[in-house]
C-alpha positions in Angstrom: -31.5 -22.8 107.9 -34.4 -20.8 106.4 -37.5 -22.9 106.0 -39.5 -21.9 102.9 -42.9 -23.3 104.0 -45.8 -22.7 101.6 -47.6 -20.5 104.1 -44.6 -18.2 104.5 -43.1 -18.1 101.0 -44.8 -17.0 97.8 -43.2 -19.3 95.3 -44.9 -17.6 92.3 -42.9 -14.4 92.8 -39.6 -16.4 92.8 -40.7 -18.4 89.7 -41.5 -15.2 87.8 -38.1 -13.6 88.7 -36.3 -16.8 87.6 -38.2 -16.8 84.3 -37.4 -13.2 83.6 -33.7 -13.7 84.6 -33.5 -16.8 82.3 -35.1 -14.8 79.5 -32.4 -12.1 80.0 -29.6 -14.6 79.8 -30.9 -16.1 76.6 -31.4 -12.6 75.0 -27.9 -11.5 76.1 -26.4 -14.6 74.6 -28.4 -14.0 71.3 -27.2 -10.3 71.3 -23.5 -11.2 71.6 -22.9 -14.7 70.3 -22.0 -13.4 66.8 -19.4 -11.0 68.2 -15.8 -11.3 67.1 -14.7 -10.2 70.6 -14.3 -13.2 72.9 -15.1 -11.2 76.0 -18.4 -9.9 74.6 -19.2 -13.3 73.3 -18.9 -14.8 76.8 -20.7 -11.9 78.6 -23.8 -14.1 79.2 -21.6 -16.2 81.6 -21.0 -13.1 83.7 -24.8 -12.5 83.8 -25.4 -16.1 85.0 -22.9 -15.4 87.8 -24.8 -12.2 88.8 -28.1 -14.1 88.7 -26.7 -16.7 91.1 -25.3 -13.9 93.4 -28.7 -12.2 93.2 -30.5 -15.4 94.3 -28.1 -15.8 97.2 -28.8 -12.1 98.2 -32.5 -12.8 97.9 -32.2 -15.8 100.3 -30.1 -13.7 102.7 -32.5 -10.8 102.6 -35.4 -13.1 103.3 -33.8 -14.0 106.6 -33.6 -10.4 107.8 -36.6 -9.2 109.9 -38.5 -6.2 108.7 -37.7 -4.4 112.0 -34.1 -4.1 110.9 -35.0 -1.8 107.9 -37.3 0.3 110.1 -34.7 0.8 112.9 -31.8 1.4 110.6 -33.7 3.3 107.9 -31.8 6.6 108.3 -28.5 4.9 108.8 -28.8 3.0 105.5 -29.9 6.3 103.9 -26.8 8.2 105.2 -24.5 5.4 104.1 -26.0 5.6 100.6 -25.5 9.3 100.4 -21.9 8.8 101.5 -21.4 6.3 98.7 -22.9 8.7 96.2 -20.5 11.4 97.3 -17.6 9.0 97.2 -18.4 7.9 93.7 -18.0 11.6 92.5 -14.5 11.6 94.0 -13.0 8.1 93.2 -15.6 6.5 90.9 -14.7 4.8 87.7 -15.8 6.5 84.5 -17.5 5.0 81.4 -18.7 7.0 78.4 -18.1 10.3 80.3 -20.0 9.3 83.5 -18.6 8.5 86.9 -21.0 5.9 88.3 -19.1 2.8 89.3 -16.8 1.6 92.0 -14.4 -1.2 90.8 -14.1 -4.2 93.1 -11.8 -6.8 91.6 -13.2 -7.7 88.2 -16.7 -6.3 88.9 -18.1 -2.8 88.9 -20.7 -1.8 91.6 -23.1 1.1 90.9 -24.1 2.7 94.3 -26.9 4.7 92.7 -28.8 1.4 92.2 -28.8 0.7 95.9 -29.5 4.4 96.8 -33.0 3.8 95.4 -33.6 1.1 98.0 -32.0 3.1 100.8 -34.2 6.1 100.1 -37.4 4.0 100.4 -36.8 3.1 104.0 -36.7 6.6 105.6 -39.5 7.8 103.3 -41.7 4.8 104.4 -40.9 5.5 108.1 -41.5 9.2 107.8 -44.8 8.7 106.0 -45.9 6.1 108.4 -45.2 7.9 111.7 -45.0 11.6 111.0 -47.8 13.5 112.8 -47.4 16.8 110.9 -50.1 18.0 108.5 -49.5 17.3 104.9 -50.2 21.0 104.3 -47.1 21.9 106.3 -44.1 23.3 104.5 -41.9 21.5 107.0 -43.5 18.2 106.2 -43.2 18.9 102.5 -39.6 19.9 102.8 -38.7 16.7 104.7 -40.4 14.4 102.2 -39.1 16.1 99.0 -35.7 16.8 100.5 -35.2 13.1 101.3 -35.9 12.2 97.7 -34.2 15.2 96.1 -30.8 14.9 97.8 -29.8 11.5 96.3 -31.4 12.3 93.0 -29.3 15.4 92.7 -26.1 13.5 93.6 -26.9 11.0 90.9 -27.8 13.7 88.4 -24.3 15.1 89.0 -22.6 11.8 87.9 -24.5 12.4 85.4 -27.3 9.9 85.3 -30.6 11.5 84.4 -32.5 8.2 84.0 -31.7 6.8 87.5 -32.5 10.2 89.1 -36.0 10.1 87.6 -36.7 6.8 89.4 -36.6 8.7 92.8 -39.5 10.9 91.7 -41.5 7.8 90.7 -40.8 6.4 94.2 -41.9 9.6 95.8 -45.2 9.9 93.9 -46.2 6.3 94.4 -45.4 6.3 98.1 -47.2 9.7 98.7 -50.3 8.4 97.0 -50.3 5.1 98.7 -49.8 6.7 102.2 -53.1 8.6 101.7 -51.9 12.0 100.3 -54.7 13.3 98.0 -54.0 13.0 94.3 -54.4 16.8 93.8 -51.8 17.4 96.5 -49.4 14.9 94.8 -49.9 16.9 91.6 -49.0 20.1 93.5 -45.8 18.5 94.8 -44.6 17.5 91.3 -45.9 20.7 89.7 -42.5 22.5 89.8 -41.1 19.8 87.5 -44.0 20.2 85.1 -43.4 24.0 85.2 -39.8 23.3 84.3 -40.9 21.2 81.3 -43.6 23.6 80.2 -41.2 26.5 80.4 -39.9 25.6 76.9 -43.2 26.9 75.5 -44.7 30.2 76.7 -48.4 29.3 75.9 -48.1 25.8 77.5 -46.5 27.3 80.6 -49.2 30.0 80.9 -52.0 27.4 80.6 -50.4 25.2 83.2 -49.9 28.1 85.6 -53.6 29.0 85.1 -54.6 25.4 85.9 -52.4 25.5 89.0 -54.1 28.7 90.2 -57.6 27.1 89.7 -56.5 24.0 91.6 -55.2 26.0 94.5 -58.5 28.0 94.6 -60.4 24.7 94.7 -58.3 23.1 97.4 -58.0 26.4 99.4 -54.9 25.5 101.5 -53.3 28.0 103.8 -52.5 31.4 102.1 -48.8 31.2 102.7 -48.8 27.6 101.3 -50.5 28.7 98.1 -48.2 31.7 97.6 -45.2 29.5 98.2 -46.2 27.0 95.6 -47.0 29.7 93.0 -43.6 31.4 93.6 -41.9 28.0 93.4 -43.6 27.2 90.1 -42.8 30.7 88.8 -39.1 30.2 89.7 -38.9 26.8 88.0 -40.7 28.0 84.9 -38.3 30.9 84.4 -35.1 28.9 84.9 -35.9 26.4 82.1 -33.2 27.8 79.8 -30.7 27.8 82.6 -31.4 24.1 83.3 -31.3 23.3 79.5 -27.8 24.9 79.2 -26.6 22.9 82.3 -27.6 19.6 80.7 -24.8 17.6 79.0 -24.8 17.6 75.2 -25.9 14.0 75.0 -28.8 14.6 77.4 -30.0 17.5 75.3 -29.6 15.4 72.1 -31.6 12.6 73.6 -34.6 14.9 74.3 -34.4 16.5 70.8 -34.2 13.0 69.1 -37.1 11.7 71.3 -39.3 14.4 69.8 -38.0 13.8 66.3 -35.6 10.8 65.7 -35.3 11.9 62.1 -33.3 15.0 63.1 -30.2 12.8 63.6 -30.8 9.4 61.9 -27.1 8.5 61.8 -26.3 9.8 65.3 -28.5 10.0 68.5 -31.6 9.0 66.5 -30.0 5.9 65.2 -30.8 3.7 68.3 -34.5 4.5 68.3 -34.9 4.0 64.5 -33.0 0.7 64.6 -35.0 -0.4 67.7 -38.3 0.2 65.9 -37.1 -1.6 62.8 -36.0 -4.6 64.9 -39.3 -4.8 66.9 -41.4 -4.2 63.8 -39.6 -6.8 61.7 -40.4 -9.5 64.4 -44.1 -9.5 63.4 -46.4 -11.7 65.4 -44.2 -14.6 66.4 -40.7 -13.3 65.5 -37.9 -14.6 63.3 -36.8 -17.2 65.7 -34.2 -17.5 68.5 -30.7 -16.4 67.2 -32.2 -15.5 63.8 -32.7 -11.8 64.2 -30.9 -9.9 61.4 -30.7 -6.6 63.3 -29.3 -8.5 66.3 -26.8 -10.7 64.3 -25.5 -7.7 62.3 -25.2 -5.5 65.4 -27.2 -2.7 63.8 -28.6 -1.8 67.2 -26.1 -0.5 69.9 -26.5 -1.6 73.5 -28.8 -4.4 72.6 -27.7 -6.5 75.6 -28.4 -3.7 78.1 -30.8 -0.7 77.3 -32.3 -2.3 74.2 -32.6 -5.9 75.2 -36.4 -5.7 74.6 -35.7 -5.0 70.9 -33.9 -8.4 70.7 -37.0 -10.0 72.2 -39.3 -8.2 69.8 -37.3 -9.2 66.7 -36.8 -12.9 67.6 -40.0 -13.7 69.4 -42.4 -11.0 67.9 -45.5 -9.6 69.5 -46.2 -12.8 71.2 -42.9 -12.7 73.1 -43.5 -9.1 74.1 -47.0 -9.9 75.4 -45.6 -12.8 77.5 -42.9 -10.5 79.0 -45.4 -7.8 79.8 -47.7 -10.4 81.3 -45.0 -11.6 83.6 -44.2 -8.0 84.7 -47.9 -7.2 85.2 -48.4 -10.2 87.4 -45.3 -9.3 89.4 -46.5 -5.7 89.9 -50.0 -6.8 90.8 -48.6 -9.3 93.4 -46.5 -6.5 94.9 -49.5 -4.2 95.2 -51.6 -7.0 96.8 -48.7 -7.6 99.3 -48.6 -3.9 100.2 -52.4 -3.9 100.5 -52.7 -6.9 102.9 -49.8 -6.2 105.3 -50.9 -4.7 108.6 -47.7 -2.8 109.2 -47.9 0.7 107.7 -44.1 1.0 107.3 -43.9 -2.4 105.5 -46.8 -1.5 103.3 -45.1 1.8 102.2 -41.9 -0.1 101.6 -43.6 -2.7 99.4 -45.3 0.0 97.2 -42.0 1.9 96.9 -40.2 -1.3 95.8 -42.8 -2.2 93.2 -42.8 1.3 91.8 -39.1 0.9 90.9 -39.9 -2.3 89.0 -42.9 -0.7 87.3 -41.3 2.6 86.4 -38.1 1.0 85.0 -40.1 -1.5 83.0 -42.3 1.2 81.4 -39.5 3.5 80.6 -37.2 0.8 79.2 -39.8 -0.7 77.0 -41.1 2.7 76.1 -37.8 4.0 74.9 -37.3 0.9 72.6 -40.7 1.7 71.1 -39.8 5.4 70.7 -42.5 6.7 73.1 -40.0 7.5 75.9 -36.7 9.3 75.7 -33.5 7.1 75.9 -32.6 7.2 79.6 -30.4 4.2 80.0 -32.6 2.5 82.6 -32.2 -1.3 82.5 -35.2 -3.7 82.1 -35.6 -5.3 85.6 -34.2 -8.9 85.8 -33.6 -8.9 82.0 -31.0 -6.3 81.0 -27.3 -7.1 81.4 -25.8 -5.5 84.6 -24.6 -6.8 87.9 -25.7 -4.0 90.2 -29.1 -3.9 88.6 -29.6 -7.6 88.8 -28.5 -7.7 92.5 -30.8 -4.8 93.3 -33.9 -6.5 91.9 -33.2 -9.8 93.6 -32.8 -7.9 96.9 -36.1 -6.1 96.2 -37.7 -9.5 95.6 -36.3 -10.8 98.9 -37.8 -7.9 100.8 -41.2 -8.3 99.1 -41.1 -12.0 100.1 -40.2 -11.0 103.6 -43.1 -8.6 103.8 -45.5 -11.1 102.4 -44.4 -13.8 104.9 -44.9 -11.4 107.8 -47.9 -9.5 106.6 -49.8 -10.1 109.9 -47.1 -8.3 112.1 -47.7 -4.8 113.4 
């Protein structure tokens, strides 16, 4: 039996996760209770089951010592890569994307757990590697560990989930002591890729990059390598654009101007803004949202569940939700700060970066300030794999917090 003594177990983290999960169940019920489809109408029951499974997984995870993740970090990572390769071969397809493995009546999404499996080897490498951060071998190892699963997930295709890996990389690099300027250099090829759509923007960015390298003055070959890498990424922008799927290109275009396709790809963003804006200060009341009841907003139980909250509970409900997430993220950072084990500290910050990034992107896309990526809102959006992942994350955070004094 696991003893949840007050000195070992942070009850506040568990309570916050339970409140967020309960809010999710209520919002999912509200989103689908008017549906004529009996399966959709009862979808909240499936979410309750996943929450219960997630809580069980959290309890199980709490019983696993931290040493296990450290010893088997690379094994877990390789297993996750194998699962991602397998999904491309035998995975179930939905809406043109092969992301799921069907097990009985449930669908498992390996890409969700690949996020977790990538954190462990990164945390171990950043904690114990003796190479200089200005070494190309060090850089290739760190970026390669992150890029490999991200590319496999992008191949499914799942652009939103692949972006989470870069959020993990950036946060863990910064937390492990890599200078902010150097973190900027590491992600600079991605910025070059984005700026490549506009010649002046790309030229200005390239000039800033040269000035930054001059200021930092790393090794000559290191500087030349970075400049060539950014040059290559900036010049292949059109190639990458043509490789994107039609719906991915449309999402980017609509993000910049939803009015370009108000009845198509822009419809979700426009209806989401209408729903949230109509909620006012305190909302229309639970189960009283007109946008929700009339199903004007697609995917309101998954990607756009925050829109249901905004319409029915208004600005006040949104502030409460953001407050809960803020408290959860701050607690996670404090756990990472106080733990004496460098590996565990890196893991904690990687885990909390997943929650923070997905929360910001999900809420941002419902407000129209982020492109629609399909990332679920942690603990709230409908989805079994996502719910299970975040409860496992919570279990590991609780484990790190209870053993913060271990080296």
